[in-house]
Backbone as JSON, one array per atom type, in Angstrom:
{
  "sequence": "QEQLLESGGGSVEAGGSLRLSCATSLLRYTPYCLAWFRQGPGKEREGIAFLEFGGSPTYAESIRGRFTISRDNDKKTLYLQMNDLKPEDTGMYYCAAAYTDGCKVYRSGYYYTPTGTYNYWGQGTQVTVSS",
  "N": [[28.2, -42.5, 315.75], [25.93, -40.08, 317.39], [27.15, -36.81, 318.06], [28.69, -33.43, 319.74], [31.15, -31.82, 319.0], [33.68, -29.69, 320.28], [35.45, -26.81, 320.52], [38.37, -24.4, 321.1], [39.21, -22.74, 323.65], [40.32, -21.69, 326.12], [43.34, -19.04, 327.64], [43.03, -16.24, 328.63], [44.1, -12.62, 328.97], [41.83, -10.07, 331.1], [39.43, -8.3, 329.33], [40.11, -9.41, 326.82], [39.94, -11.14, 323.92], [38.25, -14.37, 322.64], [36.71, -17.15, 320.45], [34.26, -19.69, 320.49], [33.72, -22.71, 319.25], [31.8, -25.32, 317.86], [31.21, -28.44, 316.44], [28.59, -29.58, 314.88], [27.99, -31.53, 312.78], [28.0, -34.32, 313.24], [25.89, -34.86, 314.34], [22.27, -36.52, 313.45], [20.09, -35.02, 312.66], [18.57, -32.03, 311.78], [18.99, -29.81, 314.44], [17.04, -28.11, 316.79], [17.27, -26.64, 318.56], [19.97, -24.87, 319.9], [22.55, -24.39, 321.82], [24.63, -22.76, 324.28], [26.62, -23.07, 327.37], [27.77, -22.39, 330.46], [29.81, -23.16, 333.04], [30.39, -21.88, 336.05], [33.46, -21.89, 338.49], [32.21, -23.68, 341.48], [29.71, -23.28, 340.59], [26.33, -23.71, 338.88], [25.53, -25.05, 336.16], [24.47, -23.16, 333.95], [22.44, -21.5, 330.93], [23.54, -19.71, 328.4], [23.68, -17.99, 326.1], [21.09, -18.72, 323.36], [19.63, -20.45, 320.66], [16.96, -20.84, 318.77], [15.97, -22.74, 315.8], [15.27, -20.68, 313.32], [14.65, -18.49, 314.5], [15.01, -15.67, 316.54], [18.72, -14.59, 318.42], [19.29, -15.41, 321.76], [19.85, -14.06, 325.18], [21.7, -14.52, 328.46], [21.31, -11.98, 330.62], [24.16, -11.64, 331.88], [26.23, -11.72, 329.96], [25.18, -10.43, 327.33], [25.88, -8.18, 325.04], [28.27, -8.64, 324.61], [29.25, -11.52, 324.25], [28.24, -13.33, 321.16], [26.18, -15.59, 319.68], [26.06, -17.38, 316.74], [25.74, -19.54, 313.82], [26.42, -21.24, 311.46], [25.17, -22.77, 308.92], [25.82, -24.33, 306.47], [28.48, -25.24, 307.03], [27.75, -26.47, 308.98], [28.48, -25.59, 311.66], [28.3, -24.5, 315.11], [28.85, -21.09, 316.93], [30.59, -18.9, 319.25], [31.17, -16.01, 319.79], [32.79, -14.21, 321.84], [33.77, -11.23, 323.55], [35.69, -8.03, 325.2], [36.03, -9.99, 327.27], [35.65, -11.23, 331.11], [37.22, -11.62, 334.12], [35.12, -12.71, 335.92], [33.9, -14.54, 333.6], [34.75, -16.92, 333.36], [35.3, -20.22, 333.12], [33.94, -23.38, 332.72], [32.59, -24.08, 329.4], [30.37, -25.43, 327.26], [28.47, -26.5, 324.35], [25.63, -27.17, 323.34], [22.7, -29.66, 321.7], [19.28, -29.64, 320.82], [16.87, -31.51, 319.64], [14.06, -31.48, 319.94], [11.5, -28.44, 320.89], [10.81, -26.05, 323.07], [13.01, -24.83, 324.18], [12.93, -22.41, 324.95], [12.16, -20.31, 327.64], [10.13, -18.51, 329.6], [10.32, -16.87, 332.3], [9.69, -14.82, 335.21], [10.19, -11.81, 333.97], [12.1, -12.63, 332.13], [13.8, -14.29, 329.29], [15.09, -18.06, 329.86], [16.8, -20.71, 328.88], [16.19, -24.04, 329.62], [18.16, -27.11, 331.15], [17.46, -29.8, 331.0], [16.56, -29.72, 328.59], [18.12, -30.5, 326.57], [19.34, -32.61, 324.37], [22.05, -33.57, 323.57], [25.38, -32.84, 324.32], [28.4, -31.34, 324.09], [32.01, -31.68, 325.02], [33.21, -29.78, 326.33], [34.55, -27.29, 326.82], [37.65, -25.25, 328.27], [37.38, -21.97, 329.87], [39.73, -19.24, 330.71], [39.96, -16.46, 332.48], [41.7, -14.03, 332.86], [43.24, -11.27, 335.6]],
  "CA": [[27.52, -41.91, 316.82], [25.85, -38.53, 317.8], [27.78, -36.01, 319.52], [29.0, -32.63, 319.56], [32.79, -31.65, 319.07], [34.07, -28.41, 320.56], [37.07, -26.1, 320.24], [38.59, -22.8, 320.98], [38.93, -22.76, 324.68], [42.11, -21.12, 326.16], [43.44, -18.24, 328.75], [43.4, -14.34, 328.21], [43.71, -11.27, 330.53], [40.42, -9.29, 331.15], [39.31, -7.36, 327.94], [40.71, -9.78, 325.86], [38.34, -12.09, 322.66], [38.13, -15.98, 322.03], [35.92, -17.77, 320.09], [34.49, -20.98, 320.45], [33.16, -23.7, 318.27], [30.83, -26.62, 318.2], [30.78, -28.84, 315.42], [27.19, -30.4, 314.85], [28.17, -32.42, 311.7], [27.74, -35.76, 313.48], [24.39, -34.92, 314.75], [21.95, -36.65, 312.52], [19.25, -34.45, 312.64], [19.25, -30.72, 312.47], [18.55, -29.56, 316.01], [15.79, -27.54, 316.56], [17.67, -25.4, 319.37], [21.29, -24.68, 320.0], [22.89, -23.31, 322.68], [26.24, -22.89, 324.79], [26.05, -23.13, 328.53], [28.61, -22.16, 331.33], [29.42, -23.74, 334.72], [31.49, -21.39, 336.36], [33.47, -22.88, 339.46], [31.19, -24.19, 342.73], [28.28, -22.41, 340.35], [25.51, -24.4, 338.92], [25.46, -25.02, 334.78], [23.65, -21.92, 333.29], [22.43, -21.13, 330.0], [24.22, -17.9, 328.32], [22.97, -18.16, 324.91], [20.86, -19.62, 322.76], [19.3, -20.35, 319.37], [15.83, -21.22, 317.93], [15.9, -22.77, 314.5], [14.69, -19.76, 312.3], [14.54, -17.78, 315.96], [16.72, -14.71, 317.02], [19.61, -15.25, 319.41], [18.58, -14.49, 322.95], [21.0, -14.08, 325.68], [21.64, -13.97, 329.62], [22.25, -10.65, 331.21], [25.67, -11.15, 332.15], [26.72, -11.67, 328.27], [24.41, -9.8, 326.65], [26.73, -7.21, 324.56], [30.0, -8.72, 324.6], [29.16, -12.44, 323.68], [27.53, -13.41, 320.16], [25.89, -16.69, 319.22], [25.65, -17.55, 315.58], [25.75, -20.88, 313.36], [26.9, -21.99, 310.11], [24.29, -24.16, 308.55], [27.27, -25.08, 305.54], [29.64, -25.97, 308.02], [27.19, -27.31, 310.33], [28.73, -25.42, 313.06], [27.66, -23.23, 316.23], [29.85, -20.77, 317.22], [30.54, -18.34, 320.46], [31.97, -15.04, 319.85], [33.01, -13.71, 322.85], [34.69, -10.14, 323.73], [35.63, -7.85, 326.31], [35.94, -10.84, 328.34], [35.67, -10.73, 332.09], [37.4, -12.57, 335.27], [33.92, -13.6, 335.93], [33.32, -15.33, 332.61], [35.57, -18.02, 334.16], [34.34, -21.44, 333.63], [33.38, -24.68, 331.17], [31.95, -23.83, 328.46], [29.42, -26.38, 326.85], [27.25, -26.59, 323.51], [24.2, -28.4, 323.69], [21.98, -29.2, 320.92], [17.9, -30.39, 321.51], [15.97, -31.87, 318.69], [12.63, -30.95, 320.1], [11.18, -27.2, 321.25], [11.01, -25.97, 324.73], [14.07, -24.52, 325.19], [12.75, -20.93, 325.78], [11.22, -20.86, 328.08], [9.85, -17.18, 330.39], [10.62, -16.95, 333.9], [10.21, -13.84, 336.23], [10.59, -11.36, 333.26], [13.34, -12.97, 331.27], [13.81, -15.8, 328.91], [16.22, -18.41, 329.94], [16.83, -21.93, 328.52], [16.37, -24.95, 330.76], [19.32, -27.39, 330.8], [16.85, -30.61, 330.88], [15.83, -29.29, 327.27], [18.9, -31.07, 325.65], [19.6, -34.49, 324.33], [23.43, -33.88, 323.12], [26.3, -32.29, 324.99], [29.52, -31.1, 323.81], [32.25, -32.26, 326.33], [33.2, -28.89, 327.57], [36.05, -26.13, 326.86], [38.15, -24.61, 329.5], [37.91, -20.87, 329.06], [40.04, -18.77, 332.03], [40.02, -14.98, 332.62], [42.5, -13.8, 334.12], [42.49, -9.76, 335.79]],
  "C": [[27.37, -40.59, 317.14], [26.65, -38.21, 318.38], [28.26, -34.14, 318.97], [30.37, -32.4, 319.78], [32.95, -29.86, 319.66], [35.57, -27.86, 320.92], [37.21, -24.61, 320.55], [38.73, -22.51, 322.61], [40.05, -22.21, 324.81], [41.93, -20.4, 327.54], [43.54, -17.35, 327.47], [43.24, -13.67, 329.28], [42.26, -10.79, 329.81], [40.59, -8.11, 329.67], [39.95, -8.13, 326.76], [38.91, -10.78, 324.67], [38.89, -13.66, 322.49], [36.4, -16.01, 321.18], [36.04, -19.11, 319.64], [33.7, -21.55, 319.48], [32.3, -25.25, 318.42], [30.68, -27.05, 316.87], [29.5, -29.95, 315.34], [27.03, -30.67, 313.99], [27.73, -33.88, 311.84], [26.21, -35.7, 313.96], [23.32, -35.79, 313.37], [20.51, -36.46, 311.82], [19.34, -32.82, 312.1], [18.39, -30.49, 313.95], [17.68, -28.63, 316.14], [16.61, -26.23, 317.38], [18.85, -26.12, 319.62], [22.12, -23.61, 320.94], [24.13, -23.27, 323.41], [25.74, -22.35, 326.32], [27.52, -22.86, 329.66], [28.19, -22.43, 332.43], [30.9, -23.28, 335.3], [32.14, -22.01, 337.83], [32.6, -22.79, 341.19], [30.37, -23.34, 341.55], [27.74, -24.04, 339.33], [25.67, -24.1, 336.8], [24.56, -24.05, 334.13], [23.49, -21.77, 331.46], [22.73, -19.96, 329.5], [23.77, -17.42, 327.18], [22.81, -18.85, 323.94], [20.11, -19.53, 321.26], [18.17, -21.05, 318.8], [16.09, -21.35, 316.73], [14.73, -21.93, 313.94], [14.33, -18.79, 313.38], [15.84, -17.02, 315.82], [17.35, -14.99, 318.23], [19.15, -14.76, 320.83], [19.97, -14.82, 324.28], [21.0, -14.09, 327.08], [22.16, -12.42, 329.78], [23.61, -10.52, 331.24], [26.64, -11.29, 330.87], [26.56, -10.97, 327.85], [25.3, -8.24, 326.18], [27.98, -7.6, 324.51], [30.06, -10.16, 323.96], [28.0, -12.02, 322.14], [27.31, -14.89, 319.59], [25.61, -16.96, 317.91], [25.69, -18.92, 314.95], [25.89, -20.64, 311.88], [26.18, -23.25, 309.61], [25.19, -24.63, 307.51], [28.24, -26.27, 306.12], [28.91, -26.7, 308.95], [27.96, -26.63, 311.93], [28.19, -24.31, 313.96], [29.1, -22.63, 316.62], [29.36, -19.56, 318.62], [31.17, -17.0, 320.41], [32.33, -14.6, 321.07], [33.76, -12.56, 323.23], [34.71, -9.14, 324.92], [35.93, -8.86, 327.51], [36.59, -10.21, 329.89], [36.23, -11.37, 333.18], [36.19, -13.71, 335.49], [33.38, -14.93, 334.62], [34.03, -16.48, 331.84], [34.96, -19.19, 334.13], [34.44, -22.39, 332.31], [32.59, -24.25, 330.65], [31.1, -24.86, 327.24], [28.3, -26.21, 325.59], [26.66, -27.56, 324.06], [22.85, -28.07, 322.36], [20.45, -30.4, 321.27], [17.3, -30.14, 319.61], [14.29, -31.09, 318.57], [12.72, -29.31, 320.33], [11.34, -26.97, 322.43], [12.09, -25.47, 325.4], [13.92, -22.91, 325.56], [11.56, -20.57, 326.3], [10.91, -18.73, 329.09], [9.84, -17.11, 331.9], [10.45, -15.01, 334.38], [10.82, -12.46, 334.8], [11.49, -11.61, 332.3], [13.12, -14.53, 330.34], [15.06, -16.44, 329.21], [15.78, -20.07, 329.24], [17.07, -23.42, 329.55], [17.73, -25.7, 330.06], [18.83, -28.64, 330.26], [16.63, -30.39, 329.14], [16.91, -30.35, 326.19], [19.32, -32.24, 325.61], [20.89, -34.77, 323.99], [24.52, -32.96, 323.88], [27.45, -32.31, 324.36], [30.42, -31.77, 325.45], [33.07, -31.06, 326.99], [34.77, -28.22, 326.93], [35.82, -25.39, 327.7], [37.61, -22.81, 328.83], [38.54, -20.03, 330.95], [40.24, -17.48, 331.7], [40.66, -13.97, 332.87], [42.72, -12.18, 334.22], [43.99, -9.25, 335.89]]
}
């Protein structure tokens, strides 16, 4: 069964760090797009960091400079290194994979990644940041 397996969430104080991992080894093919989404309390799920195959990372403004998305092709794992965490980073974090392109969309001066592009989703991992 094709699926994504996440790990690494937890509770930290503001200013702390966490690293999320997403195992993609159960996917049948190499994804074209990999992404991290976040859903805060009472908010919609939004893409915060994503990678196109062979491309450079793209970040949401809210996390740029603090979070880093990366992939280890040998381990078939996607990572999200989160530094200088803030209470507003609290939420459920999901990794997602897409076999097709269309994950990088330009709108009103910035790039974003549409939720509907993705074929596979992880189960989610909770991140809680206290002040």
